N, C-alpha and C positions, 0 to 999 in steps of 0.2 A: 829704226833707231829711236824714234819718238815714243813708240809704244813700250819698248824695252826700258827706256829711261823712266817712263811712268810706272812700270812694274817695280823697278828698283826703288823708286821713291815711296811707293805704297808699302813695300816691305820694310823700309826704314821707319816709316810713320807708324806702322803697327808695333814697332819696338820702342815707341816713345816712352812707355812707362818703365822700361827695364833699367836704365841707369840709376843707381842709388848713391853714387859717389861723385865727387868733382871730376875725377878722371873719366868715369863713365859718361858723364854729361859732355865733357869736351870731345871725347871720341864720337859720341852720337852726333854732336854738332858738326864735326868735320864730315862725317858720312852724309848727313842730311844736306849740308851745304853743297857737297859735290853732286849728289843726285838731283837735287832741286835745280841747281844751275844747269844741269844737263837738259832738263825739261825746257827751260827758258831758251837755251841756245838751239836745241833741236826743233822747237816749235817755230822759231823764226826761220831756220834753215828750210824746214818743210814748206813754209809759206812761200819763200822766195823761189824754190825749185818748182812749185806747182803753178805759179802764175804764168799764164799764156803770154801776156803782153808785159814786157818789163816796165812799161810806164805805170802799170797798176800795182806794182809791188808795195809802194807806200800806202795805197788805199787798203790793200789786203792786210798789211802789217797793222795799220790803225784799227781795223775791225777786229783783228785777233787780240791785240793788246787791250782794246776797249772791252771785249767780251771777257778776257781774263781778269781785268780790273773789276768788272761787275761781279764775277764769281768770287773773287778774293774778298770783296767787301761783304759777302754773305757769311763767310766762315767765322770771323771773330765774334759777332753777336751770338751766333748759335753756340759756339764753344764757351762763351762767357756764361750763357744760360745753363749750360751743362755743368760748369764749375760751381755755379751758385746752387744748383739743385743736388749736387753730390758732394762727397767728402774729399774729392781729389781730382786729379787730372786723367784718371783712367778712361773715362768716357770720351774725353777730348781726343786722345790718341786713337781710340777705336773708331770714332766717328770720322776723323780725318783720313784714316787708313781705308775705311770702307768706301767713302766718297771717292777717293783716289782710285780704288779698285774698280768702281763702276765706270769711271772715265777710261781706265785702262782696257776694260772689257769692250767698251764701245769703240775705242781706237783699234784694237785687234780685230774686232768684228768687221770694221770697214776695210782693214788691210786684207783680211781673208777673202773678201768677195771680189778683190781685184784679179785681173787676169794673171798677174805675175806672182801671186801668192804672198805669204807672210814675209819672206826674205827678199822679194824682188823690189827693185827701185821703181817707184810709180812715176 
């Protein structure tokens, strides 16, 4: 579920430059909010189901959210530099979509090497 949420987020991010009207921007925002929220909820669900000892769930959640916070703090300066060096936001959408795609490929790769396969519950 987590990898599929990532793939859908990457697809929406690559469409970042397509809305040209207010209605298009609102529709894009609704879709992006849905799929990015799915990543956040699926990530915490994956952490809680994979923890061997229930007493360690909080520790693992903290490490997950700390890592996510670190990676989220890298994107805005990079995207800001891309906006400064180009005439618009096209590079921002492409960069964000490709970075998300790399993460999705890594997640799917880890899922494929498990005994239960891509659709199995690990």
